[in-house]
MDTraj code that builds the backbone (N, CA, C; nanometers):
import mdtraj as md
import numpy as np

residues = "MET LEU GLN TYR MET GLU ALA GLY ARG ILE GLU ALA GLY CYS ASP GLU ALA GLY ARG GLY CYS LEU ALA GLY PRO VAL SER CYS ALA ALA VAL ILE LEU PRO ALA ASP PHE ARG CYS ASP LEU ILE ASP ASP SER LYS LYS LEU THR GLU LYS ARG ARG ASN GLU LEU ARG PRO LEU ILE GLU ARG GLU ALA LEU ALA TRP ALA VAL VAL MET VAL GLU PRO GLU GLU ILE ASP ARG ILE ASN ILE LEU GLN ALA SER ILE THR GLY MET GLN ARG ALA LEU ASP MET LEU LYS VAL ARG PRO GLU HIS ILE LEU VAL ASP GLY ASN LYS PHE ARG PRO TYR GLY ASP ILE PRO TYR THR THR VAL VAL HIS GLY ASP ALA THR TYR MET SER ILE ALA ALA ALA SER ILE LEU ALA LYS THR HIS ARG ASP GLU LEU MET GLU SER LEU ALA ALA GLN TRP PRO GLN TYR ASP TRP ARG SER ASN LYS GLY TYR PRO THR LYS ALA HIS LYS ARG ALA LEU ILE THR TYR GLY LEU SER PRO HIS HIS ARG ARG SER PHE SER PRO HIS LEU THR SER PRO SER LEU PHE ASP LEU LEU".split()
xyz = np.array([
    [-1.5870, -5.4245, 2.1104],
    [-1.6573, -5.3528, 2.0037],
    [-1.6535, -5.2028, 2.0345],
    [-1.6016, -5.1233, 1.9414],
    [-1.5920, -4.9788, 1.9604],
    [-1.7265, -4.9132, 1.9301],
    [-1.7618, -4.8135, 2.0093],
    [-1.8893, -4.7452, 1.9877],
    [-1.8812, -4.6422, 1.8757],
    [-1.7662, -4.5828, 1.8555],
    [-1.7489, -4.4817, 1.7508],
    [-1.6012, -4.4649, 1.7205],
    [-1.5708, -4.3999, 1.6082],
    [-1.4326, -4.3715, 1.5733],
    [-1.3859, -4.2423, 1.6396],
    [-1.4775, -4.1442, 1.6482],
    [-1.4444, -4.0164, 1.7110],
    [-1.5613, -3.9707, 1.7969],
    [-1.5356, -3.9487, 1.9234],
    [-1.6412, -3.9076, 2.0157],
    [-1.6994, -3.7724, 1.9749],
    [-1.8308, -3.7566, 1.9970],
    [-1.8972, -3.6302, 1.9706],
    [-1.9323, -3.6061, 1.8256],
    [-1.9109, -3.7046, 1.7404],
    [-1.9400, -3.6905, 1.5974],
    [-2.0534, -3.7858, 1.5606],
    [-2.1443, -3.7412, 1.4734],
    [-2.2546, -3.8266, 1.4276],
    [-2.2014, -3.9182, 1.3181],
    [-2.1888, -4.0457, 1.3514],
    [-2.1325, -4.1420, 1.2574],
    [-2.2399, -4.2403, 1.2111],
    [-2.2418, -4.2671, 1.0816],
    [-2.3316, -4.3675, 1.0247],
    [-2.2492, -4.4895, 0.9868],
    [-2.2910, -4.6058, 1.0343],
    [-2.2280, -4.7305, 0.9937],
    [-2.3013, -4.7905, 0.8758],
    [-2.2261, -4.8438, 0.7791],
    [-2.2861, -4.9030, 0.6588],
    [-2.2338, -5.0437, 0.6367],
    [-2.3221, -5.1327, 0.5941],
    [-2.2825, -5.2684, 0.5593],
    [-2.3852, -5.3272, 0.4639],
    [-2.3514, -5.4437, 0.4084],
    [-2.4413, -5.5113, 0.3152],
    [-2.4522, -5.6582, 0.3522],
    [-2.5508, -5.7253, 0.2939],
    [-2.5675, -5.8695, 0.3089],
    [-2.6124, -5.9262, 0.1751],
    [-2.5635, -6.0457, 0.1434],
    [-2.6043, -6.1121, 0.0207],
    [-2.5144, -6.0866, -0.0973],
    [-2.3965, -6.0346, -0.0731],
    [-2.3070, -6.0026, -0.1849],
    [-2.2655, -6.1277, -0.2626],
    [-2.2468, -6.2398, -0.1931],
    [-2.1995, -6.3608, -0.2597],
    [-2.3084, -6.4563, -0.3031],
    [-2.4315, -6.4109, -0.3085],
    [-2.5437, -6.4983, -0.3446],
    [-2.5596, -6.5156, -0.4951],
    [-2.6244, -6.6246, -0.5331],
    [-2.6608, -6.6475, -0.6728],
    [-2.7967, -6.5871, -0.7055],
    [-2.8788, -6.5674, -0.6031],
    [-3.0154, -6.5188, -0.6253],
    [-3.0524, -6.4157, -0.5199],
    [-3.1469, -6.3313, -0.5576],
    [-3.1965, -6.2302, -0.4654],
    [-3.1144, -6.1023, -0.4694],
    [-3.1635, -5.9989, -0.4037],
    [-3.0947, -5.8701, -0.4043],
    [-2.9767, -5.8687, -0.3085],
    [-2.8947, -5.7662, -0.3211],
    [-2.7990, -5.7352, -0.2152],
    [-2.8671, -5.6318, -0.1264],
    [-2.8626, -5.6565, 0.0039],
    [-2.9301, -5.5728, 0.1023],
    [-2.8272, -5.4802, 0.1659],
    [-2.8560, -5.3508, 0.1664],
    [-2.7602, -5.2511, 0.2143],
    [-2.8240, -5.1663, 0.3234],
    [-2.7515, -5.1462, 0.4326],
    [-2.8077, -5.0745, 0.5467],
    [-2.7145, -4.9649, 0.5946],
    [-2.7751, -4.8622, 0.6525],
    [-2.7022, -4.7542, 0.7188],
    [-2.7689, -4.7302, 0.8533],
    [-2.6883, -4.7141, 0.9575],
    [-2.7397, -4.6969, 1.0927],
    [-2.6616, -4.5888, 1.1664],
    [-2.7334, -4.4994, 1.2319],
    [-2.6727, -4.4032, 1.3240],
    [-2.7225, -4.4361, 1.4637],
    [-2.6307, -4.4697, 1.5533],
    [-2.6660, -4.5030, 1.6904],
    [-2.6428, -4.3829, 1.7820],
    [-2.7191, -4.3720, 1.8908],
    [-2.6941, -4.2653, 1.9877],
    [-2.5551, -4.2799, 2.0496],
    [-2.4971, -4.1700, 2.0894],
    [-2.3622, -4.1723, 2.1466],
    [-2.3543, -4.2587, 2.2716],
    [-2.4644, -4.2686, 2.3459],
    [-2.4634, -4.3445, 2.4707],
    [-2.5215, -4.4847, 2.4552],
    [-2.5376, -4.5296, 2.3319],
    [-2.5969, -4.6615, 2.3081],
    [-2.5036, -4.7712, 2.3584],
    [-2.5599, -4.8678, 2.4285],
    [-2.4835, -4.9817, 2.4792],
    [-2.5624, -5.1093, 2.4543],
    [-2.4950, -5.2087, 2.3999],
    [-2.5553, -5.3413, 2.3861],
    [-2.4430, -5.4408, 2.3585],
    [-2.4073, -5.5173, 2.4595],
    [-2.2965, -5.6119, 2.4468],
    [-2.3282, -5.7278, 2.3538],
    [-2.4553, -5.7470, 2.3186],
    [-2.4949, -5.8598, 2.2335],
    [-2.4719, -5.8315, 2.0858],
    [-2.4591, -5.7047, 2.0485],
    [-2.4421, -5.6700, 1.9071],
    [-2.3028, -5.7085, 1.8601],
    [-2.2982, -5.7739, 1.7442],
    [-2.1722, -5.8182, 1.6856],
    [-2.1935, -5.8335, 1.5362],
    [-2.0876, -5.8655, 1.4653],
    [-2.0968, -5.8994, 1.3241],
    [-2.2105, -6.0005, 1.3063],
    [-2.3013, -5.9730, 1.2147],
    [-2.4199, -6.0588, 1.1994],
    [-2.3827, -6.2037, 1.1692],
    [-2.2686, -6.2254, 1.1029],
    [-2.2276, -6.3618, 1.0683],
    [-2.1900, -6.4425, 1.1927],
    [-2.1596, -6.3757, 1.3017],
    [-2.1213, -6.4448, 1.4251],
    [-2.2417, -6.4741, 1.5143],
    [-2.3574, -6.4240, 1.4774],
    [-2.4770, -6.4382, 1.5595],
    [-2.5703, -6.5455, 1.5034],
    [-2.6461, -6.6081, 1.5902],
    [-2.7479, -6.7016, 1.5441],
    [-2.8634, -6.6237, 1.4803],
    [-2.9418, -6.6920, 1.4017],
    [-3.0580, -6.6289, 1.3411],
    [-3.1523, -6.5762, 1.4492],
    [-3.1695, -6.6539, 1.5544],
    [-3.2568, -6.6125, 1.6646],
    [-3.2065, -6.4828, 1.7284],
    [-3.0762, -6.4738, 1.7534],
    [-3.0222, -6.3548, 1.8161],
    [-3.0323, -6.2344, 1.7216],
    [-3.0061, -6.2537, 1.5932],
    [-3.0205, -6.1423, 1.4971],
    [-3.1628, -6.0889, 1.4989],
    [-3.2588, -6.1799, 1.4991],
    [-3.3989, -6.1374, 1.4968],
    [-3.4413, -6.0708, 1.6266],
    [-3.3751, -6.1043, 1.7359],
    [-3.4019, -6.0364, 1.8620],
    [-3.3429, -5.8956, 1.8631],
    [-3.2268, -5.8802, 1.7999],
    [-3.1580, -5.7514, 1.8010],
    [-3.2167, -5.6519, 1.7012],
    [-3.2763, -5.7023, 1.5953],
    [-3.3295, -5.6123, 1.4922],
    [-3.4268, -5.5085, 1.5487],
    [-3.5316, -5.5472, 1.6224],
    [-3.6231, -5.4436, 1.6734],
    [-3.5560, -5.3493, 1.7726],
    [-3.4601, -5.3990, 1.8481],
    [-3.3877, -5.3124, 1.9412],
    [-3.3121, -5.2037, 1.8653],
    [-3.2417, -5.2434, 1.7606],
    [-3.1655, -5.1466, 1.6800],
    [-3.2595, -5.0467, 1.6136],
    [-3.3672, -5.0980, 1.5557],
    [-3.4602, -5.0095, 1.4851],
    [-3.5288, -4.9121, 1.5805],
    [-3.5484, -4.9548, 1.7025],
    [-3.6135, -4.8680, 1.8014],
    [-3.5166, -4.7641, 1.8599],
    [-3.3951, -4.8050, 1.8861],
    [-3.3010, -4.7192, 1.9575],
    [-3.2156, -4.6315, 1.8663],
    [-3.2006, -4.6666, 1.7412],
    [-3.1157, -4.5894, 1.6500],
    [-3.1703, -4.4477, 1.6314],
    [-3.0801, -4.3538, 1.6160],
    [-3.1217, -4.2182, 1.5794],
    [-3.1812, -4.2177, 1.4396],
    [-3.1276, -4.3032, 1.3542],
    [-3.1781, -4.3161, 1.2167],
    [-3.1274, -4.4483, 1.1605],
    [-3.2075, -4.5094, 1.0739],
    [-3.1647, -4.6314, 1.0059],
    [-3.2411, -4.6446, 0.8749],
    [-3.1822, -4.7167, 0.7818],
    [-3.2483, -4.7428, 0.6536],
    [-3.1893, -4.8687, 0.5925],
    [-3.2729, -4.9423, 0.5201],
    [-3.2299, -5.0619, 0.4472],
    [-3.2786, -5.0495, 0.3033],
    [-3.1907, -5.0759, 0.2091],
    [-3.2217, -5.0660, 0.0661],
    [-3.1845, -5.1976, -0.0018],
    [-3.2712, -5.2462, -0.0894],
    [-3.2432, -5.3661, -0.1694],
    [-3.2049, -5.3245, -0.3116],
    [-3.0932, -5.3776, -0.3586],
    [-3.0538, -5.3572, -0.4984],
    [-3.0803, -5.4893, -0.5704],
    [-3.1701, -5.4845, -0.6678],
    [-3.2213, -5.6058, -0.7302],
    [-3.1218, -5.6679, -0.8290],
    [-3.1414, -5.7982, -0.8612],
    [-3.0481, -5.8690, -0.9492],
    [-3.0238, -5.8007, -1.0836],
    [-3.1285, -5.7412, -1.1412],
    [-3.1099, -5.6764, -1.2717],
    [-3.0058, -5.5649, -1.2641],
    [-3.0101, -5.4880, -1.1573],
    [-2.9120, -5.3797, -1.1424],
    [-2.7743, -5.4349, -1.1075],
    [-2.7699, -5.5397, -1.0264],
    [-2.6417, -5.6048, -0.9958],
    [-2.5755, -5.6511, -1.1245],
    [-2.6528, -5.7156, -1.2122],
    [-2.5979, -5.7639, -1.3392],
    [-2.5492, -5.6491, -1.4270],
    [-2.6160, -5.5361, -1.4169],
    [-2.5821, -5.4225, -1.5032],
    [-2.4563, -5.3492, -1.4565],
    [-2.4395, -5.3337, -1.3245],
    [-2.3294, -5.2481, -1.2771],
    [-2.2243, -5.3241, -1.1966],
    [-2.2416, -5.4495, -1.1707],
    [-2.1587, -5.5435, -1.0954],
    [-2.1862, -5.5326, -0.9456],
    [-2.1521, -5.6389, -0.8737],
    [-2.1928, -5.6504, -0.7340],
    [-2.1233, -5.5474, -0.6449],
    [-1.9984, -5.5152, -0.6718],
    [-1.9304, -5.4146, -0.5890],
    [-1.9989, -5.2795, -0.6016],
    [-2.0238, -5.2370, -0.7253],
    [-2.0891, -5.1076, -0.7458],
    [-2.2322, -5.1090, -0.6930],
    [-2.2996, -5.2240, -0.7041],
    [-2.4356, -5.2343, -0.6512],
    [-2.4356, -5.2203, -0.4993],
    [-2.3358, -5.2800, -0.4337],
    [-2.3270, -5.2704, -0.2875],
    [-2.3020, -5.1269, -0.2436],
    [-2.2095, -5.0588, -0.3116],
    [-2.1799, -4.9195, -0.2769],
    [-2.3001, -4.8310, -0.3059],
    [-2.3633, -4.8516, -0.4223],
    [-2.4813, -4.7732, -0.4589],
    [-2.5921, -4.7928, -0.3565],
    [-2.6142, -4.9184, -0.3135],
    [-2.7177, -4.9464, -0.2152],
    [-2.6904, -4.8800, -0.0812],
    [-2.5648, -4.8835, -0.0366],
    [-2.5315, -4.8184, 0.0898],
    [-2.5527, -4.6677, 0.0809],
    [-2.5188, -4.6094, -0.0344],
    [-2.5388, -4.4652, -0.0497],
    [-2.6880, -4.4305, -0.0573],
    [-2.7689, -4.5169, -0.1162],
    [-2.9134, -4.4937, -0.1163],
    [-2.9697, -4.5040, 0.0258],
    [-2.9141, -4.5955, 0.1046],
    [-2.9576, -4.6050, 0.2443],
    [-2.9207, -4.4777, 0.3196],
    [-2.8027, -4.4238, 0.2942],
    [-2.7627, -4.2969, 0.3553],
    [-2.8573, -4.1848, 0.3141],
    [-2.9004, -4.1868, 0.1886],
    [-2.9956, -4.0855, 0.1403],
    [-3.1244, -4.0859, 0.2219],
    [-3.1620, -4.2027, 0.2716],
    [-3.2907, -4.2186, 0.3398],
    [-3.2854, -4.1848, 0.4888],
    [-3.1663, -4.1650, 0.5433],
    [-3.1554, -4.1373, 0.6862],
    [-3.2200, -4.0036, 0.7198],
    [-3.2930, -4.0002, 0.8294],
    [-3.3585, -3.8759, 0.8718],
    [-3.2631, -3.7842, 0.9480],
    [-3.1434, -3.8351, 0.9803],
    [-3.0376, -3.7559, 1.0434],
    [-2.9169, -3.7575, 0.9512],
    [-2.8602, -3.6419, 0.9261],
    [-2.7439, -3.6341, 0.8367],
    [-2.6163, -3.6665, 0.9161],
    [-2.5423, -3.7686, 0.8732],
    [-2.4191, -3.8011, 0.9452],
    [-2.3073, -3.7012, 0.9159],
    [-2.2137, -3.6939, 1.0082],
    [-2.0949, -3.6111, 0.9898],
    [-1.9761, -3.6936, 0.9429],
    [-1.9906, -3.8249, 0.9537],
    [-1.8853, -3.9169, 0.9094],
    [-1.9499, -4.0516, 0.8809],
    [-1.8922, -4.1249, 0.7853],
    [-1.9473, -4.2548, 0.7451],
    [-1.8421, -4.3623, 0.7685],
    [-1.8827, -4.4695, 0.8358],
    [-1.7981, -4.5865, 0.8557],
    [-1.8517, -4.6981, 0.7670],
    [-1.7659, -4.7547, 0.6829],
    [-1.8092, -4.8541, 0.5840],
    [-1.7331, -4.9842, 0.6050],
    [-1.8056, -5.0943, 0.6125],
    [-1.7394, -5.2247, 0.6211],
    [-1.6707, -5.2571, 0.4892],
    [-1.5465, -5.3036, 0.4957],
    [-1.4728, -5.3399, 0.3748],
    [-1.3655, -5.2386, 0.3414],
    [-1.3242, -5.2400, 0.2149],
    [-1.2158, -5.1493, 0.1730],
    [-1.2483, -5.0680, 0.0486],
    [-1.3756, -5.0682, 0.0084],
    [-1.4144, -4.9945, -0.1121],
    [-1.5376, -4.9083, -0.0845],
    [-1.5366, -4.7872, -0.1340],
    [-1.6515, -4.6982, -0.1246],
    [-1.6293, -4.5886, -0.2277],
    [-1.7292, -4.5037, -0.2453],
    [-1.7164, -4.3867, -0.3323],
    [-1.7496, -4.2624, -0.2515],
    [-1.6938, -4.1484, -0.2886],
    [-1.7293, -4.0245, -0.2175],
    [-1.8804, -4.0059, -0.2130],
    [-1.9281, -3.9625, -0.0971],
    [-2.0708, -3.9387, -0.0762],
    [-2.0873, -3.7910, -0.0404],
    [-2.1128, -3.7109, -0.1414],
    [-2.1232, -3.5670, -0.1209],
    [-1.9970, -3.5136, -0.0556],
    [-2.0147, -3.4312, 0.0445],
    [-1.8990, -3.3744, 0.1136],
    [-1.8761, -3.4388, 0.2498],
    [-1.9411, -3.5528, 0.2743],
    [-1.9264, -3.6198, 0.4036],
    [-1.8056, -3.7132, 0.3989],
    [-1.7105, -3.6970, 0.4888],
    [-1.5934, -3.7856, 0.4893],
    [-1.6332, -3.9280, 0.5277],
    [-1.5562, -4.0242, 0.4798],
    [-1.5847, -4.1638, 0.5118],
    [-1.4545, -4.2384, 0.5406],
    [-1.4696, -4.3488, 0.6120],
    [-1.3569, -4.4378, 0.6411],
    [-1.4006, -4.5805, 0.6132],
    [-1.3250, -4.6529, 0.5332],
    [-1.3514, -4.7947, 0.5113],
    [-1.2729, -4.8742, 0.6154],
    [-1.3347, -4.9786, 0.6668],
    [-1.2737, -5.0573, 0.7740],
    [-1.2898, -5.2062, 0.7428],
    [-1.1810, -5.2734, 0.7123],
    [-1.1862, -5.4182, 0.6912],
    [-1.2261, -5.4839, 0.8228],
    [-1.3240, -5.5745, 0.8167],
    [-1.3836, -5.6363, 0.9355],
    [-1.4468, -5.5299, 1.0264],
    [-1.4985, -5.4264, 0.9642],
    [-1.5615, -5.3193, 1.0401],
    [-1.6822, -5.3667, 1.1185],
    [-1.7502, -5.4716, 1.0680],
    [-1.8685, -5.5226, 1.1381],
    [-1.8326, -5.5945, 1.2669],
    [-1.7053, -5.6235, 1.2861],
    [-1.6585, -5.6817, 1.4117],
    [-1.5817, -5.5787, 1.4947],
    [-1.5783, -5.4534, 1.4454],
    [-1.4989, -5.3488, 1.5106],
    [-1.5849, -5.2366, 1.5664],
    [-1.6785, -5.1868, 1.4843],
    [-1.7603, -5.0715, 1.5236],
    [-1.9066, -5.1118, 1.5381],
    [-1.9690, -5.0657, 1.6448],
    [-2.1060, -5.1051, 1.6756],
    [-2.2049, -5.0595, 1.5678],
    [-2.1843, -4.9408, 1.5111],
    [-2.2788, -4.8928, 1.4090],
    [-2.2736, -4.9791, 1.2833],
    [-2.1532, -5.0250, 1.2463],
    [-2.1424, -5.1140, 1.1296],
    [-2.2037, -5.2492, 1.1622],
    [-2.1782, -5.3007, 1.2816],
    [-2.2378, -5.4281, 1.3227],
    [-2.3903, -5.4193, 1.3216],
    [-2.4441, -5.3076, 1.3703],
    [-2.5896, -5.2884, 1.3690],
    [-2.6419, -5.2873, 1.2253],
    [-2.5688, -5.2209, 1.1358],
    [-2.6086, -5.2188, 0.9948],
    [-2.6038, -5.3591, 0.9356],
    [-2.5045, -5.4375, 0.9734],
    [-2.4942, -5.5739, 0.9209],
    [-2.6123, -5.6581, 0.9663],
    [-2.6573, -5.6375, 1.0897],
    [-2.7720, -5.7125, 1.1416],
    [-2.9000, -5.6739, 1.0674],
    [-2.9207, -5.5446, 1.0459],
    [-3.0413, -5.5025, 0.9731],
    [-3.0377, -5.5508, 0.8286],
    [-2.9231, -5.5373, 0.7627],
    [-2.9131, -5.5825, 0.6238],
    [-2.9434, -5.7312, 0.6135],
    [-2.8862, -5.8092, 0.7039],
    [-2.9038, -5.9543, 0.7005],
    [-3.0473, -5.9952, 0.7315],
    [-3.1060, -5.9407, 0.8366],
    [-3.2410, -5.9840, 0.8756],
    [-3.3459, -5.9414, 0.7738],
    [-3.3316, -5.8211, 0.7179],
    [-3.4275, -5.7768, 0.6161],
    [-3.4159, -5.8640, 0.4911],
    [-3.2931, -5.8979, 0.4533],
    [-3.2754, -5.9806, 0.3339],
    [-3.3268, -6.1228, 0.3575],
    [-3.2944, -6.1798, 0.4732],
    [-3.3416, -6.3159, 0.5030],
    [-3.4940, -6.3227, 0.5004],
    [-3.5580, -6.2203, 0.5540],
    [-3.7039, -6.2153, 0.5544],
    [-3.7581, -6.2156, 0.4111],
    [-3.6948, -6.1385, 0.3244],
    [-3.7371, -6.1344, 0.1844],
    [-3.7161, -6.2697, 0.1168],
    [-3.5988, -6.3313, 0.1376],
    [-3.5707, -6.4588, 0.0716],
    [-3.6646, -6.5687, 0.1196],
    [-3.7058, -6.5636, 0.2449],
    [-3.8021, -6.6620, 0.2936],
    [-3.9381, -6.6438, 0.2277],
    [-3.9756, -6.5196, 0.2004],
    [-4.1024, -6.4965, 0.1314],
    [-4.0934, -6.5430, -0.0140],
    [-3.9784, -6.5210, -0.0777],
    [-3.9598, -6.5687, -0.2152],
    [-3.9550, -6.7209, -0.2209],
    [-3.9044, -6.7832, -0.1136],
    [-3.8951, -6.9294, -0.1103],
    [-4.0320, -6.9951, -0.1189],
    [-4.1343, -6.9275, -0.0684],
    [-4.2696, -6.9827, -0.0754],
    [-4.3160, -6.9920, -0.2203],
    [-4.2679, -6.9005, -0.3054],
    [-4.3061, -6.9003, -0.4460],
    [-4.2144, -6.9889, -0.5305],
    [-4.0909, -7.0077, -0.4846],
    [-3.9916, -7.0844, -0.5606],
    [-3.9278, -7.1886, -0.4685],
    [-4.0060, -7.2852, -0.4192],
    [-3.9536, -7.3805, -0.3194],
    [-3.8432, -7.4712, -0.3717],
    [-3.8352, -7.4896, -0.5040],
    [-3.7380, -7.5832, -0.5594],
    [-3.5926, -7.5415, -0.5353],
    [-3.5691, -7.4140, -0.5060],
    [-3.4311, -7.3670, -0.4879],
    [-3.3857, -7.3696, -0.3413],
    [-3.4736, -7.4065, -0.2505],
    [-3.4390, -7.4188, -0.1084],
    [-3.3899, -7.2860, -0.0493],
    [-3.4463, -7.1746, -0.0937],
    [-3.4024, -7.0434, -0.0436],
    [-3.4362, -7.0231, 0.1035],
    [-3.5346, -7.0950, 0.1547],
    [-3.5662, -7.0825, 0.2970],
    [-3.4456, -7.1238, 0.3807],
    [-3.3709, -7.2200, 0.3283],
    [-3.2524, -7.2674, 0.3994],
    [-3.1256, -7.1935, 0.3580],
    [-3.1048, -7.1790, 0.2251],
    [-2.9756, -7.1244, 0.1789],
    [-2.9767, -6.9740, 0.1536],
    [-3.0942, -6.9113, 0.1542],
    [-3.1090, -6.7659, 0.1368],
    [-3.0471, -6.7147, 0.0069],
    [-3.0309, -6.8041, -0.0909],
    [-2.9769, -6.7626, -0.2207],
    [-2.8286, -6.7868, -0.2363],
    [-2.7631, -6.8345, -0.1321],
    [-2.6192, -6.8618, -0.1404],
    [-2.5939, -6.9902, -0.2200],
    [-2.4744, -7.0075, -0.2731],
    [-2.4453, -7.1203, -0.3636],
    [-2.4177, -7.2521, -0.2919],
    [-2.5190, -7.3083, -0.2272],
    [-2.5060, -7.4399, -0.1664],
    [-2.5166, -7.5481, -0.2742],
    [-2.4831, -7.6704, -0.2362],
    [-2.4946, -7.7807, -0.3324],
    [-2.6386, -7.7986, -0.3782],
    [-2.7333, -7.7888, -0.2850],
    [-2.8746, -7.8053, -0.3208],
    [-2.9189, -7.6962, -0.4175],
    [-2.8717, -7.5755, -0.3951],
    [-2.9081, -7.4652, -0.4843],
    [-2.8502, -7.4881, -0.6239],
    [-2.7268, -7.5322, -0.6307],
    [-2.6642, -7.5568, -0.7618],
    [-2.7316, -7.6716, -0.8353],
    [-2.7691, -7.7753, -0.7608],
    [-2.8414, -7.8868, -0.8249],
    [-2.9764, -7.8405, -0.8791],
    [-3.0428, -7.7530, -0.8035],
    [-3.1712, -7.7004, -0.8499],
    [-3.1540, -7.6173, -0.9761],
    [-3.0435, -7.5450, -0.9866],
    [-3.0174, -7.4684, -1.1084],
    [-3.0055, -7.5608, -1.2292],
    [-2.9387, -7.6739, -1.2108],
    [-2.9246, -7.7699, -1.3208],
    [-3.0612, -7.8268, -1.3593],
    [-3.1430, -7.8552, -1.2603],
    [-3.2728, -7.9188, -1.2846],
    [-3.3773, -7.8217, -1.3376],
    [-3.3837, -7.7025, -1.2770],
    [-3.4946, -7.6110, -1.3059],
    [-3.4535, -7.4863, -1.3835],
    [-3.3240, -7.4618, -1.3972],
    [-3.2807, -7.3405, -1.4660],
    [-3.2907, -7.2184, -1.3754],
    [-3.2787, -7.1028, -1.4363],
    [-3.2774, -6.9775, -1.3611],
    [-3.4185, -6.9265, -1.3354],
    [-3.4380, -6.8721, -1.2175],
    [-3.5632, -6.8037, -1.1865],
    [-3.5478, -6.6559, -1.2204],
    [-3.6566, -6.5792, -1.2162],
    [-3.6443, -6.4344, -1.2400],
    [-3.5617, -6.3636, -1.1326],
    [-3.5364, -6.4313, -1.0204],
    [-3.4636, -6.3680, -0.9100],
    [-3.3148, -6.4028, -0.9088],
    [-3.2703, -6.4833, -1.0052],
    [-3.1282, -6.5171, -1.0114],
    [-3.0481, -6.4064, -1.0799],
    [-2.9258, -6.3921, -1.0351],
    [-2.8334, -6.2967, -1.0973],
    [-2.7676, -6.3645, -1.2175],
    [-2.7951, -6.3125, -1.3339],
    [-2.7421, -6.3758, -1.4555],
    [-2.5903, -6.3697, -1.4620],
    [-2.5322, -6.2663, -1.4062],
    [-2.3865, -6.2521, -1.4099],
    [-2.3185, -6.3418, -1.3078],
    [-2.3962, -6.4005, -1.2139],
    [-2.3395, -6.4879, -1.1116],
    [-2.3605, -6.6346, -1.1436],
    [-2.4773, -6.6679, -1.1978],
    [-2.5138, -6.8080, -1.2143],
    [-2.4395, -6.8695, -1.3317],
    [-2.3671, -6.9789, -1.3097],
    [-2.2953, -7.0436, -1.4193],
    [-2.3922, -7.0904, -1.5274],
    [-2.3443, -7.0932, -1.6497],
    [-2.4263, -7.1444, -1.7588],
    [-2.4677, -7.2873, -1.7250],
    [-2.5926, -7.3204, -1.7497],
    [-2.6465, -7.4474, -1.7017],
    [-2.5788, -7.5693, -1.7631],
    [-2.5149, -7.5545, -1.8785],
    [-2.4474, -7.6685, -1.9388],
    [-2.2976, -7.6641, -1.9169],
    [-2.2508, -7.5691, -1.8385],
    [-2.1071, -7.5540, -1.8171],
    [-2.0545, -7.6656, -1.7270],
    [-1.9456, -7.7343, -1.7673],
    [-1.8871, -7.8377, -1.6821],
    [-1.8472, -7.7821, -1.5454],
    [-1.8122, -7.6542, -1.5399],
    [-1.7661, -7.5969, -1.4135],
    [-1.8749, -7.6020, -1.3079],
    [-2.0011, -7.5958, -1.3478],
    [-2.1100, -7.6033, -1.2503],
    [-2.1123, -7.7415, -1.1873],
    [-2.0960, -7.8457, -1.2715],
    [-2.0957, -7.9818, -1.2188],
    [-1.9750, -8.0064, -1.1299],
    [-1.8642, -7.9402, -1.1599],
    [-1.7439, -7.9560, -1.0777],
    [-1.7670, -7.9055, -0.9354],
    [-1.8627, -7.8118, -0.9193],
    [-1.8875, -7.7536, -0.7883],
    [-1.9785, -7.8381, -0.7009],
    [-2.0407, -7.9384, -0.7596],
    [-2.1366, -8.0212, -0.6840],
    [-2.0650, -8.1222, -0.5946],
])
top = md.Topology()
chain = top.add_chain()
for i, resn in enumerate(residues, 1):
    res = top.add_residue(resn, chain, resSeq=i)
    for name in ("N", "CA", "C"):
        top.add_atom(name, md.element.get_by_symbol(name[0]), res)
traj = md.Trajectory(xyz[None], top)
């Protein structure tokens, strides 16, 4: 795992979580780590157990020079599409940083210019650069925490387990109970569509 792209430069890593979900927001994070930060346990959040992610979250939040997490809600996702919502959320997280980065590292291959700060998109960046991996952990843990709280209000969708992702149980619940206020209308198949049943 690389600590930075260029030594001596303040770099912010950006990533999101929940892009492929049927329900809930997309969670977007930006993190600036100290130049001398070391932690061999940090990795792409998808490669870590839930327990390890939750252990790393307070460490990152405590040691980072700056960090921020922003939720982009389903209504906005439906209005501007998930790609634009993810980019918008990451840029809002950058807006909230108390330290201005000199360069931005973004997981994936799509971004938009952010003022006059140069950026680099990196496919599998969350497995390459520590700042992006840290952002992926914060985005994931903050979103999971939110979905677990929503699951208490909407237990029929099994969000405590699936976190809004399109599992078989989640799709069956959509057929039985319909859409909740937290579902993305542009993502959820029409309830009478044969294609939904084909996915079960």
